[in-house]
N, C-alpha and C positions, 0 to 999 in steps of 0.2 A: 828192539834194540839188536840188531847182531852181533858177534861177538868181533866181528871185523870194525864195530865202530860204525855200521853204519845203518841205517833206517831209512822208513819208506816213506812214504805222502800219500795218503787217501787210496792204499793198494795194499794186499797179499801178497804173498807167494808160498808156491808148493814145490815141490821136487817129485818127479815123475820121469821114469825111467834114465835116471841122472841127468835130467831137465828142469833148470826152474822156469817154473808157466806163473803167472797170475791167474790168482786162484777168488780174489774179490777184489772190486772201487769201488770207491765211494762218487759219485755222481754231482758235481757240486764245485764249491770254489773253499778255496782252503787260504787264511791269512793267520800273520802275526803268530810264528808256530815259537815256544819258548819252553827249555828243557832246563830245569830244575837236578840239582842234585840231592834235593831235601825234597821233604814233605811243606806245602801249602797250605797254611790257617786260612778260613773262608774271609774272613778279612781282609787277607793281604790276596786272594783271589779275587774280590769284590772289589778292591783296592784296583787295581791295575789291570783287571776288564777290559776298559772301557774309557782307558786312556794311554798315552804313550810311558814307555816301561821309561825309569830311571834307572838305568844297567848299573851305575853301581848301587846302589840300595837292592835294588831283584837280586843282582846275582846270578843269571841264568847259565847253565853252563852254554846253550846254546840258545842262538837267538835268529828266525827268519823272516825279516818285515816284507819280505817278496816285492819290495819297490823296487829292483829292476832283477836286470840278468847276476849281476855279481851282487854275493849275497856279504853280511859282515862276516866278521870271524866270531870267533875262532873254528868254525867248520864251512865247509864246502859244501853247497851241492847241486847233483847235477840233473837240471832238467832241461827232458826231454819229450817232446820234441819241442821247438822252438814255442810251436802255437798256441801253447799251453798259457802262454803270461797274454793275461789279459790287464783290461784299467779298470778297478774294482774300486769301491770306497767303502767305509766299514763306520761304526757307529762310533769311534775314538778320532774318524777325521773331521775339521771343520766343513760345515757345509754352507754353502753362496748360493743369495738370492738374484735372481736375473731380473726376473716379470712379474706381475701380477694381473690378472685379468677378472673382474673389474677392478679396477682401484680404488673404487668408492663403496663405503659400506654405509648401510641403512643405522642411524642413532640409536634404536634400538640392536642393533646386533640380528646374528641369526643371518646374516648374508653369506649363501656361498660363494667364495673366490678359488680360483685357481696361482696357486703360486708357482714357476718354475723357477730353475734351478740346477747348479749343479752339486755334486756330493752326500744326494737324499739318500741316506741309506736308509732303505726298507728294514727297518726294526722297530721293536715295540714302543724305542726309547727314543721314537724322531716327533717330533714336536713343532706347530707355528707359534712364532709370537707377535700377537698382536697388543703392541703399545704396552709390555712389560709382563701380560698373560698369555700361556702356555695353553692351545688347545690340541686336541687331539686330531689328528688326520683322520678322512673319513673316507677319500680313498685314494690310491695311486694311477697316475696319468702319465703317457710320456713328457718326460724329460721334468715332471712336479707333480706336484699334490694337490687336492681338493680339502678346505675346511672351512669350516665356518666361524664371523669373526663374532669376537667379543661385545659385549652394548657398556659404551662408557659414561653413556648419559649426560654427554655432551653433544654439542652442535660445534660442528666448525673445526671439527680437531683432524689431526694429522699426526699418527701415529707410524713410528719406523715398523717395518714388518722383517720376522729374520726367522729364519728355520735354524734348528737344534736338534744336531743327531742322538744327543744327550743332553741331562740337564748339566753335565763339567765340561760338554764340549764345547768349547767359544764358536760363532756363528760369525763367519765371515762376511761382513757388510761393508764389500767394497763400492756398492752402488746406490748404496741410501735409497733403498726401496721404503715406498711408505703406503698408508693407505687414508683415505681423507673419511670423516663419517657425517653425513649428509643423509638429511630425511628423503625417505621413498617410498614408492607406493605402498613396499610392504609392509612398511614405520607405519599410513593411514590404517593400514588395515590389520593391523593388531591392536588387540583390546578395544574391539566394538562391543560394546553393551546393548547397546540397539542402535535402531538406524530407521530415519524417514526419510520419503522422497517424495512425496506428495504430488504423486504422478497419477492419473487419469485411467486407469486400467480401461482401454475402450472391449467392445465385445466381446467381454468377458461377464463370467458370472458370479462376480465380486458386488457385482451394482447391486442394491436391493429393491424390492417395490417402492420405497418410500424417498428410489433415489436419493442415496447413501451408501458410500463406499468404503469397502476395508482401505485405508492406503499406504499403511505401513505394518509393521510385522518385528517380531523378536530377533535380535542376533544372537541372545544369552544361551540357545539352547531350546530345548523343549521342543523339538523339529526346527520352527523356521522355516527358515531358506535351505537349512539341509535338505527338505523335503521339497516334494513337487510345491510350490502354490497351489493347483486344486485339490491337493491332498490338505493341504493346513488349512484353507479356507474353507472347505466344507464341514464347515461347524455352525451351530446357530447363534444366533445375532447376540442373546446374551453371554454364552461364555467369550466372544470373541470383546464383547464390551467389560465383562471382568478380568479381560489380562489388560495391566497397567500399560502394556508396551503397543495394544491395538484400540482403535479407535474409528465409528462412524464421521464421514464427514461429509456436508450437503454438499452437494453438488453446485448450489448458489453459491457456496464459500470457496467454489476453485476458481484461481484468477490462473492469468498469465505467469510465469518464472522471470529470472533475470535477464534471459534470452528470448522472451515474448513467448514461446511455447504458450500455447493455450492449455488450461485445467492444469495445468502442472506445476502451483503453488495455492497456500491456502490463506485465503481473507480472514483474520481475528481482531474480536471486537470485547466489548461487554457482556454481547449476546454470545458469542462463540469462540470458548477459548481452547486454545491449543495445548493438550499437557505433556509436559516435559518427565518423560520418564530420567529418576538420581537412581546411578547405582549404590550399592551399599557399602562404601568403599570408604574408605580414608581419602585418597587422592579420586579423582577422576575430572572429565572435561568434557563442555556442552560445547558446541561447534553448530550455529545457522547461518544461512544467508537469510540475512531479515531487510525488510523495507519498511520502517518506519515513516508514519505520517506524520506531516510539518501540521503542527498546531501550537496551541496554548504551552503544553506540557512536553516541549522542544525535546526529541530524543538526541544526542549527540550528533550530530552530521548525519540528519532525516532526510530525508527525498531521496537516497539512491538506495541501489541493493550494497550489503557492505556482510560479510563475513565475521559474523561476532563467535568468540569463543571464549569462556569463561574458564577455567582454569584451578580447579581448589586445589591447589600443592601441600595446605596444609589445615589444619583446625582454624591456625591462626592469617593463613596467608592465602588469599582468592585475587587473581588477578585475570584483567579485562584486557581481549587482544580485540581491535578492530581494523578488519582484515589481516597486517602485519605487525600494528606497533601496539607496543603496551599502552593504555590509555592511563591519564589522570587517576585521581582520588575522587572526581566529581562524574567524571562519565565513568567508569568503574562503578562506582554505586550506582547509579542510575540503571545499567543493565543486573549488578548483582538484586537488586529491586524488583526489575522485571523476572529475570528467572526466579530467585528464590521461595514465589509463592508457587511453585511446581506448574507453572501452565503461562502460558502467555494473552494477554486480552482482556485482565481483569483491570490494569491501569494503562493499557495501552493498547494503538492501534494499527495494524499494516499488515503487511504480509509476509510469510516464512514459509523458506525451502530447503530441502538438503540436510536435516540436521543428523546430527552425527551422536554419540555419545559415547566415550571412553570410560573405561574403569582404571584409568593413570590419568596421570598430569602428562598432557603432550610437551614435548619438549619446544623452544621458540622457534627451532630450526623446523620442526614440523608444524606450530603454525603456519609458516609460513611457506612450507610444501601445501599446509591443506587449503590455503590462497589457491596456490599458482598452479595446482594440478587441479584444472578445472577440464580437462577431457583425456580420454582412456580411450585404448583400444587393446582387444585380445589377442594377448600373447602367444600362439601356440606351442609355437616351440621352447619357449618360458618354460610352461605348464606342460610337457608332455608326458612324462611321469604320471602328473597328478590325474589326466583327460583320462584316464583307464579305468579311474576309482569312480573319481567324479566330473564327467562330461559335463561341457556345456550345450544346454538344448532349449531354444526358444520355441514355446507354445503357439503353433498358429491356428489361426479359426479359420475352415473352410466351409465352405458352404453347400448345401444342397444343390445337386444340378450338376450342370457341366463343368467338366472342370478350367476354371479360371483363373489366370495369378500374375503378379510381376512381382518375381524378387528383385531385389539392387542393394549395394553395400560396399563400400570401401575396402580395398584389399590391398595389402603390399606385401607382396613373395619377396623372403628372401632369396629364394629360388626357383627355377620355373621350369627346370627340366623334370624330365620322370611323368608322372603322374601320381597327384594329390588329389586330396576331395574338399573342398569350400566345404557344402554342407550336405544331408547326406536324412532323408526319413528311418532308413533302413536299419542303421544301428541304435536310432530311438526307441524302436520297439523292445531293444533286448532293456530298456531302462521304464516306457511306457509302454503296452500294451494298448493302445487305444484306437489304433489307426486300421482300417479295414485293408486286410493284406493283398488286397485286388490291385494297390495302387503304392507305388514308391516314385519317391523325386533324387535326384543327384543333379550333383555340382560341382563341375572341377577344372583341373587344369592338365592337360596332357600334352607334354612338349612342348610349351612356351603357347598353348591355344586353349579357351576357354573348353571344355564338354556341359551336355545338356543333357538329360537323359529323363524318360515317364516309362518306369516300366512296372513289370509286374513286383506286389509286393513281397517282402521275403529280408527273414535272417540270414539267410545263405549266400554264398558268392559262388558262381554269378549268378546275377537275375537276370531273367529274359526280358530282353526290351523292348518296349512297345515302339517307345519313338527316343533314339539316341542321335549323339550329334555332336562330332568331332569339330569344330569351327578351325579352320587353320588360317579361315580369314581374322579372326579374335584374337588375334596377340595381347599376352599383357608380358611385363618384361619385371626384371628382379630390381629389387633397392628403388622401388619406385612406386608411390600413390595411385592407384586406377581404380576409376567409378565403372561397376558390372552391374549388368542387367535381364537377365532372363527371363523374358515374358510367352506366353501360352494362351491364349491363341494370341496371333500378333494382328494387331489394326493396321492396317494399311489404306493411305488415302483417308475414307471416311466408313470403312466397311471392315470388317471381323473375317480375318479367313482362317477358317476353319482346320486346324489337324496344322497348324504353322506355325512355329518356332523362330522366334526371335533371338539374339541377342546385340547388343549395346559395350560400347566400351567409351569411357570419358565422353559420356550419352551423342555417341554418332554410333549408328544402326553399322555393323560389323559385318552380319550375315543372317540370314533368314534361311529360311526350310520349310518344304510342304512335306505331307506322308498324306495324301488322297486316302491309302486304301485303311489307316491304321482306326479303328474304333478305341477310346480311352470311355475306361469302365465313368459311368455315371457314377458321382457321391452318394452312398443312400442318404444319407441326415445331417444337417451343419454339425460338426464337430472338430477338437482343437486336434491340429496334427502337429506330432513334436519333429521338429527338427533339428539334427544333431548339428554341432557348427564345427568344421575345420575337422573331422574325421570321418571316418567310411563307419567305424563301430567300433568297440570296447573288446576285442577278440584281438589275442595276439596275433594271429593271422595276418589279419583285414585291419589293423591297427597302425594308419596311414596319417598321422596328423599334417594338418597344411603346416609350409614353414612359411611363416610371416605373419602378418599381423592383417584383423577384421575392425572396420569399425559403422556404426549407422546404416543396420541393418533394418528396410524396410519390406512391408510386405503388402500385397492386396489381393481382394478376390475380383479386380475387374483387371480386361486388358490396359493397358497407356498407349497411348499415340506417341509419338517421336518429341515432339515438341516438351510434354512433359516430364518424360526423361531426362532432358538438357535441364529443364527450368530447375527438378529434384534434385539433379548432379550438383546444380550449383550451391543452391543453397536446401535446406532439407524444410518442410511443410509445416509453419507453427500450427495450421490444423489437422490433426491426422482421424480425424469422423472418417473418412472411409478406408483406413488402412490401420495394419497393427505397426508399430513404430518402436524398434529397440536398438536408441541410442548407443548403447551398450558403455556407456559415459559413466556413473554411478552405482553403486550399490554394492554391498559383499553379497554376491549372490543375489541381490534383488533386482528392483524395477530397475525398466528404463523410461522410456518419456509414457510408452501407453503401452507396455507389459512384462514380460518377464522373462527373464535369460538366468536360467540357473547355472551352475558351477563358472562362474567368474571369480572365484576369493584368488585363486592364485596364475590366473589370466592376463590379470589385469600389467599394463606397462603406460606409461607417461606421453602420452602426444600433444602437449597441450602446445597452443598457439595463440597467437594474437595477430587477427588482419589491421590493416587501416584504418582508419575512420574514413566511414560514408556521410556523406553532407546528409543526402535524403534520408538515411536510417538514423540520423541525430534523433531522440525523443528530451520535451521538456516536460518537469512537474515542478509544482509550486503553487505560487503565490504572485499567476502570469497575467491578473484581472484584476482585481481590487486589493488594497490594503488599507488598516483604519489608520489613520495619523495618530503618530506616536509607536506603533507599531513595527517589530521588524518583520521586515517581508524578505521573504527565502522562494530561492527557487533554484533547482538541479539541472545544470544540461547535461545530459548522459549521452557519450560519445560510443559509434556502434558500428557494429560491419557492416558492409552492404548487404550481409543476413540476418542483421539486426543482433548480432548477437556482442551483448556491454563488450566493452574494452577490457584486458586485464589489466594495463599499466594507464598512466594518462602522458602529459608530457605534448597535447592538440595548441596549437594557440589561438584563445579565444579571446575577445573582448566584449565586454557589454556595456554600454552607452544610456543612458534616459538625457533627455531632450523637453524642460520646460514648455510651457507653453507662451512664455515671452523668446521660447529660443533660444536659451541660455543650454548648452551640453556639458555633461559633466561624465568620469566613467564609474564604474560601479565597484566593488571590491570584488574578487574574483580567486577560492582560494581551491586548488586543484591537488586533489588528495590520491592522486597516483595508484585508483583506482577505476578509470574509467567518468567517472562524476567527477565536475565540478559544480560550485558551491556560489552560490552569488546570494548576496544578502543588501539590501537597502534601506535606507531609516531618516530620520528627522530631515523627512519631505512634507511639505506646505501640500493643503488640499488642494489637487487639483486632476489633470492629463495628465501623463508621461509617455510619452514616446519612447519605448523602447529597441533596440537594436543591439542584434549577439550577431557579432562577425568573427568567422574561421579564415586562419589566413589572411587579416584582412578583406574579407571577400563575407559581404553579408548575408548572411543564414537564415536569420530568423527574423521576423520584426511583429510585435504586439503591443498595446495598450493598456496601461497599466492605471487604473484611478484612483488616486488619496482619495476618501472619503472621511469626513470628521469623525473624532472620534466620541464620548460619551460628553453630554454640556457639562461644563464648567460652570456653576453657580456665579463664582466669582465673575469672571471676566464676560456674564454673559449682562447685556446693559439695556437701557431703555434709550431706545430712538428720541433725538434731541431732545428734549426732558418735558417732563408730565405736564402735558398743557393747565394752566388756571380754570377751571371746572367752573361749567356755565350752574346756575343758581339751582337749587334740591327741584326734584320731579325731571329734571334734563340727563342725557347718558351721557357720558362723556367718554372718549378713548384715545388710547396711546398706544403703541408697537414698543414689544421688548425683542432684540435680537438674540440668539444664542449662538454660543458660541462655543468649542470645545476647548480645551489647555493650552491648544497647541495655536491657538488664533481661527480654525477654521472654522468659517460661517458656519452652520448646521443645514442639511442639506433636506432633513425631510422634518416632520413633527411629529416625533414622539415623545414629548416632553409633559410633564403633568403639572400645571402652576396652580397655586393656592393664595390668592391673592385677598388678603381681606382689609379692613375697614374699621375701624372701632373710633365710636363719637357719638352723637344726636342720637345716631340711627346704626347700628350694626349691618355691616352685607359684607358680599363677597360678591369680586367681579367677576364676571365669564371675560376667561382665556378661548382665543379659537385661531386655528390656522389662518396665515392671512398669503397668500400666493407661495412665494418659493423659498428656498435658503433661509429656513428658519427661524422667521418672521409667526409672531404672534400679534395678535389685536387684543386687546385688553378694554373693555366696557365697562360701566359702570356708571348708576344715576343714585344719587343720595337722596334718600323721600322727605331730609328735613333738612334745615341748615343749618350751619354750623363749623366749626374744626374737626377735622376726620384727621387718624392717625393709619398712617397704610402698612400696609405688612407687606413683602413679596417673599413668597416662597416658592419651592418646587420640588417632589418629590423624589428623594435616591431611589437608587436601584434596588435596596432593602426596607421602601416604604419611610424613612426618615424627610421630615423635615430640613433644607437645604437651603439657606438665607441668600437671596441673590445680594448680587452688587455690596458682598460684605456687607450686610444688616444695615447700610447707608437709612439713614431716621427722611420719611418723607410724611408732610405735616401740609394737608389741603382745607382750604376756606371754601363755603358752600356760601352763596351766597341766600338774600332770603326770596326773593321773588323776580318775578321776571311778567309782564304780557306781550300781547303781542298787538301793535297798530294796525288799522285793516287802512289798507291807501284807497281802497276801490269801492264799487255798489256791489262786486260779485263776492266780498267777504273770505272766508275759506272754506276751502272744498277739502272734501274725504272722502277718496274712492271707497266702495266695497273692494275689497284684492282680495275677500275669502268670498264669492257668491253661494249663498245660498246655506250657508256653515255659521255665515258674521254675525255675532250679538247685534251688531250695530240697528238691527231693525226692532229692539226693546220689545220683542213678542214672549211675553211672558204675564203671568199672573198679574204682576206687579209692576210696576216701572216709576222712576223720579230723574227729569232733570234741571241742573241747575249750574251757573255758570255765575260771575262779576263779567259786570260790563261798565263802560262809563262813555256818558256821548258824547260828542266833538264841544271846543266850545260856542257858545252862541245859538246853542241847537236850538231848533221850534219844531217841534212836534207838527204843530199845521203846517209847514210849509215842508217835512219831508215824508215822502211815502212810508209804506210799511218797510219796520225792523224786523227780517228774520234772526232773532236771535240763535235758534235753533230751525231747522228745515230738513226734514229728511226726503229728498226728492232735487229734481235739477231747476234753474233757473228759470226753464220754461216751466216750470209748473207751480212757480210761486202764483196767490193767490185765486188757485183750480184744485177744484175737487181732485183728492191723490189718495190714494192707498197710503199711507204716513202718518207721519208725528210733527209737529211744527209747537214752538213758541213765537207768538209775533207781535210787536206792538204796532200800531198802525197811529194815523195820524192825529185819531183825536185823543190817543193818550189812552186808548182801551188797549189792556193785554189782553192774550188768548191763549191755549192750550187747548190743542186737539188731540187728538188719536185718532186711528181708522181701526175700526173692531171688528167688521163683517162688511158682509154685500150692500152696497150702499149706504151706509152707516158710519158716523163720524160721533165721537160725545167730544165734548169739548166745553170750557173751563172759562168763562169771560169773567173782566173784571174792569177797572177807572184807576190809572194810575199816572193820570195826566198834572196832579196836581205836584207827585214826589217827583213828577223826572223837571220842574223848573230849575233846578240845580243841576248845572251841564259841569260841574266843577265835582263831580263825586261819584266815586264807586259803589256800583248798586251789586246786592245779591239776589237773586232771583233763582224759584224753583219752584219747579210744579210735579207734584207727585198723585198716579193713579193706582187705586190697589183692584180696582174690576166695576168698583159699587159707588167707587168715593171717589172725587177728583177735586185737588185741593192747589192755591195757586200764592205762596210767602213771597215777601218783598222785602228784604232786609230782616227777615224771621218774623215780620208779624203775614197773617192772611191779607189778601186783600179779595177774593173771589175763591167760590168752593160750592160743588155741587152733587148730588147724590143721584142713584138710578137703580131700578129697581131689581134690573138680570144682571147679574154680573157676567163681562164680555171682558178677553183678554184683549188686547194690544195684536192684531191678526199679522204675521208676515207679510212682508212686502217682497215677491215674487219678481220683482222688476230691477233689483239691484241699485237703485236708487243712491246717488251718492247721499255725504251729510253736509250740510251746509252752515257756516257758522259765522255769524255777523255778518248777513248781506242786507244792501241795504243802511249800513251802516260806516259810510267811509269818515274819515276821519276821531274814528272812534276808536275804543281798547275793547278785547276780550281777555278773560284770561279764566284758567280753573274751570275747565267748561268738565264737569261730568255726566255720565248720564250710568244711570244706575240697573241693574235690573232686577229689583227691588221697589215697592213701595215705603218712603221712609215717612217716617212721623215728624211732625215739626219741630217736636224736640231732637230728633236727630240730625235732624236738618240744621237746627241752631250749634247745635253741639259742636259740627263740623264743619262750618260753612269757611272756617278759615284754616281748615287742616288739608292736606295731601290726603287721598281716599286710602294709601299703601294699606294701613292694618288689616282694611275690608276690602280687598282688590277681587277675591272672591265674588262677590256681588257688583264688582264693577262690568259695565260691557265698554265702555271707553274714557280715560281719561284723558286728558289734554292742559299743562302746565304752564304752557306759554313761556318757559324760562332760560329757552336757548339764548339768546341773549341778539343774536343776530342772524342773517341765513331767509333761506325762502320756502325750509321746511322742518314742520315741527313733528316732535316722537309724540306716539300717543302710547299708551296703555291699558290693560282690563284684565281681565281672568283667561282672554283666549294671547294675550300677549304682554306679560310680564316683565318688569325690569330686565331679570336677568336673561330675558329673552325666548323664553318659550311661549 
C-alpha cells in the first residue's frame, strides 16, 4: 500500500532510471478483495470466506467485488485495460443446473451422469446433490461436471439434482432438474455370486469322453470368467466336481430353451438334480427360467417358461416372484420348498435355463428388469475405457487345412466415417498367444464401407496384407441395425471360387473380389483362434474401439451360399451343430448359446425387443390328447415370433372351444399371464371325445381331439346289470354281468379291476369274474355244488389291496334247487363231442374206470318191443351194435344189461347181467353203475350187484384215437337221464352206494366227466371234470 493510498492488484512495481516499471505479476483471476484495518481471527476469515459479506458487521475499510466496472465506495479502482474484466463465478455464488445426461440412474446407484449448468465454481467444495446426498465431482467437462449417483434402495423414484459450490452456498434450482432411479443392465450385473447358462459349448475341449460337459462356472472369484475359459477348464474332472459352482451335465439331459435353441437348457428330475449355489450372506436372490411339467403335483402356472426369483430379504422374509409379480403364500411356499433343498429335481420335474444367484436381495424394479431384459448387445463406446484392460474376445475353432470361414453379425454403428475395427485377430495375440503368426484376419469400416483382409499375422501395424478388400459397394449407415457377413472363399452357384472374398449386407451380396495370385497359408492343425471384438488392439497407439453395438456373432469353418446367408440373417439357426454361435446375449463374461465371449461385463446394453406373434410358430404343451374324468386338464398356448422366440408380453386374442359328441360347443377358461403364455384348463367333463379348436383373432389356429377317460372304478356306483338271475339247480353254472363305473358316472373302458365274489351256504365257493366285451363289463359265473340257500358277497380290490364292497354292501341271498334232469325227446339222445382231441379224459383210458348215471324209462315202456338203449356209448350213432374201439353201457330188448370196454387189438372185455324184472316198473328212477379195475368188472343197479366177471391178465381201457363222441341215452325217447358220472378210477360198491345221491365235486380230481342236467331248460348242458372245473379251469 503506497503512501499515496493506492495499491496494485496482481502485480508489483519497481523504479529504475526514474521510471516505474512492472517487476512481477500474477497470471490468473482475482475477485472479492477486502481490506481491513484490524487483524481478523481464523473464525472470522472462515465465516466470510465463502459467503457474501455483511458489510455492517465485517466493517472492511475497502471492498472490491469486481461485479462491474463501477466499484463500491469508499475507494475507487482503476482497471485498465477494459479487456481485463471477465465473467467468472466463485464458490460464494449460487450454481444453476440446466440439464442431466442421462436422466436415469441405476437403482443401486453408481451410474455416471453428466450435469450441465452455470456458475459451477471449480473448487474443492463443489458437490452434486442427488436427493439430499452430496457426492464428489469425478471430472470437470465443458459447461458441466460428471459424478456417480448414490444408491437409494428403492425403485421408480425421482430426486432433484442440485449443484452446490459450497455447503453454505444455496443452489439455484430454477429448472427443477431431477433424476429418476430405475433398474439398469449395470444393476443386473452387480453382486452376481454365480451364474449358469446351461448352454452346450460345441467344438470345444470342455466335453468329456463320457459326453458330459462343464456347463457353468463361478463368478465369485478364483479365476472364473476373469480368465480365459480354456485356462479355467483345463482342470481335472474331480476338481471341477469339487467346486460347488461347477458340475457335469450329461448331454442326454440337454434340451431346447425357451426360445427353442437346441441344447441350451437342462432337464431335471429325480434322477438328475441341478445344484443351486447359495451365497453365505444374510440376503440373496436366486433367479432362473423354469419350465415346470404339468403333473399331479402342479406347480403354479406350470407348462410355460417362467422367470422365477426367490428373494431372501431377511431371516424372516422370503419373497417369490413369478415373472414380475410377487406370489401369494401358497405359490411362494411351493417354490421355496423346491429351492430350499439346494437342488432342482428332488421333488419336481422340468427344464431350467439361465440361473442367476446374487449375494443381495434384488429390488422389485430389478426383478422386473431381470424379466424384461432378455436381449443384449455389446456397446463398445460404453466400455471403451474398460476394453484396454479387459477386451472382449471370442474363441473361434479353426480347422486344419485350407482356410474357409463365414463370419456374420449384426452391427449398429453410431458413426461410420473414418476407420473403425469391427473385429481382429491381431490384437488378440497380446492376450492369447495361441495362433500361428502366419495368418491374421481383420474386419472393419472405412468411410461408410466395409473392409475385409487376410494378412500375415503380426502384433505391430501395419501388417503385410495377403488379401485386402475395401468394398465401396458394401455400405453401412449410422444409427441403424445392419447384418453383415464376410465369406472366404465364396461359393457362387454350386461351386466354390478359390481366393474369392464376398461381403453381404442385410442378406444381399454387395461385393465379391477374386485374388487369383494370392497363396493363403494352410492351417497346420485344429486350433482355437482368438478374435478381438470391437477393436484393433489394446495398444494405446492402435486402440480404436468400434463406435457402435454388436450382436449375434456366428462363425463357421465352411463357406455359405447366398440363400443361407439370407436365411440365417432373418432367424438365428436353432441348431448350431456346424457353427460356433455367440449370441452375446446373457452372461457376465460368460457363455453365449454355444461358446464363450470374455470381457462382456461392462459392455452390455439392453436391446430387448418383442416381435409380433407368428401363427405358424405358436406352440402347445399339456393335456392335449386325453385326461381322466374328474381331473383338471391343463394346456398352455405359447405365442412365438417368426423366429420361434417366446413372446415377452401377452395380449393376443386367443379363444378355445370344445365340442361334445352331441354337437354342444362351449368356451374354455383362458388366462393370459402377460408373458407369451396362455394357460387353458378344462374340468367337470363326462367321458367321451371332445373336438377342441384354438382360434387366434377369430381364425382357426389349431384343432385336436381330447378324450376324457374314466377314472378309477367307484364300487358304490358299480352295479349288477338288470338283476341277479334265479340260479339253476346245483351243479349248473349261473351267470350275470357287472358294469363298472367311475365316480363321475363314466362307464369303464377297460378291464383293470379285480373282483372277489364269494358264496356262503351249504357249499362255500368263489365266483369266476372275467371280462366281457368292452366298456368295463364283467361276466360273473358260479356253480353251486349243493342245493340250499346261499349268501353272496361282492367285493373289489382297492389300490392298496383293501376290499371295497360293491353297491354299498347290498345283501344278496339266492336259493339253489335240489334237482333237475334231462328229458330225451329223440332216439339219438345227448351227444358230447370231444373238444380236446387226443388229450381228453373222455376215453377213460386208465387202469380203472367207473360209469354211473340215473335213468327213468318212459311211461308204458316194454323192453321187448324196443331196441337197445345205449345209456352210455363212446362212439357215433352209426357205430351202435358194431365192434368199436370204445366203451358202452347198454340194455337190450330182453332186459339184458351189458358193460363193455375196449382193452386191446381185437379184444373187448364185457360184463353182462339181466335186469328185466327190475325194469317192469317204468315210473321209477334207476341208478346204474359199472366198475372195471383191469381184472374185475361189476355192474350195480340201485346199489345191488347184478353181474360181475374176473380176468386173469390186467388190461386197462385203451385210448380211442378216433375222437368218437360220447352218446348219452340213445334209444330212450321219452325217458330221462340225470347225474352222469364218468370216473377215472374203479370205484368200489361201497363208494358207489355212498355217493349215488351226491354230486362228485368233493372228488372232482377223479372225475373224467360229470353232467348234472340241472340247467332247467335249453338245448345245451354243462359238464365238469378234472379238466373242466366249475371255476373254469
